[in-house]
N, C-alpha and C positions, 0 to 999 in steps of 0.2 A: 170428564168422569176420570179420576186418578186411577193409575195401576193397579192401587189397592184396593179401591172400589170395585174393580172388575175381579179382582183375583179374590177379595170377599163374596162378592156376588157369588162366584163361582163357589168355593169353600161350604157357602152355606147352601149351596145346594146338593151337594154330595154326602153321603154316608161315608166315614172315614172308620171303619173299626180297629184299622191298626193304628191310629195317630199319627199317619204321616203329615198328616197340615200342621201338627201342633206347633210348630213356629210361626204360620201365619198370623200374626200380631197384627189385626187393623188398625192398631195405637199408634201404631211404628208408619211413619212418611213413607217411607223406603223400602218397598219388598225384597230389594236386594241382597237382604240378609237373611231371606226365607230360604230355607231348605227347598228342595227342587225346584225354585226361579233362577234363571240365569242372567245378568244385566250385563250392557254394554258398557264402555269407557261414560256414557252420559246416562247412565243408571236407567237407559229405558231396559223394560222384559225383553229378553231377546226370544228364552227358552223356558217352558214349562215341561217339566219331566216327571209324570206321576204313575209312569208305566208299573204294571203288576205290584199294583199296594191297594189291592181289594177296594177299590171305591166302587159305590152304586150309586145312583141317581143319574141326572140329566146336566149336559152341558149348558149352558147359558150365552144367551146374545151377548154380554157385555164381554165377552173374549176377545169380539171384533173391534174393540176400543182398546186393544192393545196393537197399536198401529205400528210397531217395530219388532214383533214377535215372529218369529224366523222358524222355531221348531215348538210342535206343541203333541207331545208324549201321551197318549192316555191307554195304549193298548194293554192288553190281558189284564181287564177289569171287569166292574160288571156294569157299564153305563147302558141306559136305554132311552130312547125318543128320541126326537128328531137333532140330526145337526143343523145347527145355527147359519142360517144364509150370510151373516156377517161375519163367518169367518172368511167366506171367500172375497170379501173385500178388503183383507189385510191385504197390502202390499208384498209385504216385506216375507209372508209364510213361504216358506220353501217347501217344507214338508209335516202333514198331520198325520200322525200315527194313531189309529183307532180299531186299529185289529185285536178279534177276539172280543168283542163286546157287543150289543145289541141295540145298538143305533139304528135306526131306522134309514136309510139312506135314501128313500123314496120320496122322505117326507123331510121336509126343512119349514125351521121356523125364524 
């Protein structure tokens, strides 16, 4: 699965009343041009920064396919539901900021 597919799965699962995901065009092969996405020199997604964006919905297990992801910043939104266990399988993930949401840390999906 390509990074575009993983990020598209996330955006499809979120309600975005402030249109912060407007630049996430899945017809583009490379998500490195999208706002709130940072890539390394090899065009691998290393950071998703969607904190304070007014997003609601649930996280998707597809995020676990982003094998170079280092930072996942989703704090201060209205996310609910379980935290995907596949996030724990990302070897490069240094920090996942999920504060001030409503995910259920006792449930994993």
